C-alpha positions as MATLAB code, in Angstrom:
seq = 'MKRKRERRKWRTAGFTLIEMLVVLMLIGLLAAVVGPRLVGKAEEKKPDVARAQIEMLGTALDMYKLDVGDYPEGLNLLIETGEDEMGRWKGPYLQKKEIPKDPWGNEYAYNYPGEHGEYDLSSYGKDKDDINSWETDSR';
ca = [
     125.113   32.226   24.448;
     126.075   35.065   26.726;
     123.151   37.153   25.462;
     120.632   34.421   26.348;
     121.846   34.382   29.951;
     121.612   38.172   30.149;
     118.041   38.080   28.808;
     117.048   35.439   31.375;
     118.554   37.501   34.183;
     116.671   40.561   33.001;
     113.354   38.679   32.924;
     113.728   37.425   36.501;
     115.226   40.617   37.920;
     112.004   42.482   38.831;
     108.228   42.363   39.099;
     105.903   42.211   36.142;
     103.140   44.701   35.649;
     100.540   42.042   36.470;
     102.237   41.220   39.774;
     102.317   44.892   40.701;
      98.631   45.319   39.843;
      97.681   42.277   41.948;
      99.595   43.641   44.950;
      98.017   47.092   44.574;
      94.579   45.513   44.284;
      95.147   43.518   47.504;
      96.326   46.633   49.357;
      93.272   48.556   48.132;
      90.952   45.760   49.185;
      92.539   45.574   52.622;
      92.232   49.368   53.071;
      88.573   49.262   51.983;
      87.759   46.586   54.561;
      89.857   47.760   57.532;
      89.660   51.565   57.088;
      85.979   52.080   57.948;
      86.291   49.865   61.009;
      89.132   51.976   62.377;
      87.257   55.229   61.773;
      84.211   53.855   63.587;
      86.310   52.841   66.588;
      87.816   56.312   66.871;
      84.344   57.874   67.000;
      83.219   55.354   69.643;
      86.172   56.239   71.894;
      85.634   60.005   71.943;
      83.435   59.926   75.084;
      86.183   57.952   76.854;
      88.752   60.545   75.770;
      86.503   63.324   77.089;
      86.165   61.550   80.450;
      89.951   61.141   80.659;
      90.504   64.821   79.844;
      87.934   65.846   82.467;
      89.805   63.711   85.026;
      93.103   65.317   83.980;
      91.647   68.819   84.229;
      90.174   67.898   87.616;
      93.614   66.852   88.845;
      95.078   70.149   87.616;
      92.269   72.063   89.359;
      92.958   70.200   92.610;
      96.699   70.964   92.365;
      95.854   74.629   91.800;
      93.648   74.613   94.894;
      96.430   73.067   96.989;
      98.839   75.835   95.971;
      96.554   78.868   95.870;
      93.917   77.905   98.423;
      90.821   77.913   96.215;
      89.722   76.797   92.773;
      90.348   79.233   89.895;
      87.642   81.446   88.434;
      88.500   80.157   84.925;
      90.480   77.322   83.369;
      92.978   79.782   81.871;
      94.435   80.272   85.365;
      95.763   76.706   85.136;
      98.273   77.847   82.518;
      98.873   81.513   83.376;
      99.054   83.296   86.684;
      96.390   85.714   87.751;
      96.819   88.896   89.746;
      95.337   87.684   93.034;
      97.390   84.532   93.716;
      99.955   86.504   95.756;
     102.919   84.399   94.664;
     101.309   81.083   95.572;
     100.735   80.023   91.940;
     103.207   77.235   91.055;
     101.941   76.430   87.561;
     101.421   75.880   84.791;
      99.321   72.973   85.978;
      98.868   71.408   82.536;
     101.722   69.709   80.733;
     101.055   71.231   77.298;
     100.484   74.707   78.737;
      97.176   75.013   76.913;
      93.594   74.197   77.803;
      92.588   71.170   75.718;
      89.405   71.132   73.687;
      87.074   68.176   73.948;
      87.320   65.456   71.270;
      84.644   67.229   69.202;
      86.635   70.482   69.111;
      84.596   72.391   71.718;
      85.782   74.087   74.880;
      85.011   72.458   78.201;
      82.373   74.204   80.288;
      83.741   75.128   83.717;
      81.693   76.648   86.532;
      83.000   77.650   89.916;
      81.353   77.377   92.330;
      79.576   74.362   90.947;
      76.051   73.103   91.427;
      77.121   69.446   91.739;
      80.401   69.825   93.614;
      83.018   72.436   94.358;
      83.239   72.984   90.589;
      81.424   71.641   87.530;
      83.361   70.617   84.437;
      81.513   69.368   81.347;
      81.851   68.446   77.694;
      78.695   68.824   75.654;
      79.562   65.764   73.560;
      78.735   65.106   69.932;
      74.945   65.391   70.238;
      74.872   67.654   73.290;
      74.739   64.576   75.552;
      76.836   65.902   78.396;
      79.875   64.230   79.913;
      80.227   65.711   83.383;
      82.897   65.780   86.082;
      80.435   64.806   88.781;
      79.576   61.631   86.842;
      83.142   60.600   85.964;
      85.070   60.769   89.216;
      84.560   60.062   92.875;
      84.374   63.692   94.132;
];
């Protein structure tokens, strides 16, 4: 009698192989449906990320100008002092202490003096369709 109870307990103690396979199949199905949608959304948002980074770099450039008196010759001066700042450099002006790359892994193009404003800052985008500082902010 005692053995019958022990066998019943053992049968109800865990999951059967069929139950496990059904759960794994449902998880796989869910991943197959939701996964591609998430990947597509990330690609769609890259231009927005580039615009936000251009705004952030623009803010850092403006802070540099307030301290030093003029915009830097290159973006690297936002994270390391140059020789001609005469002690006015109060950086680094970027939180991570590195110049970010655009969402496609390319460096931002920076020109000072700029053709469209005091400086021009651009990402060439995925298909070389530019995202530009003079189109993203109110300078």
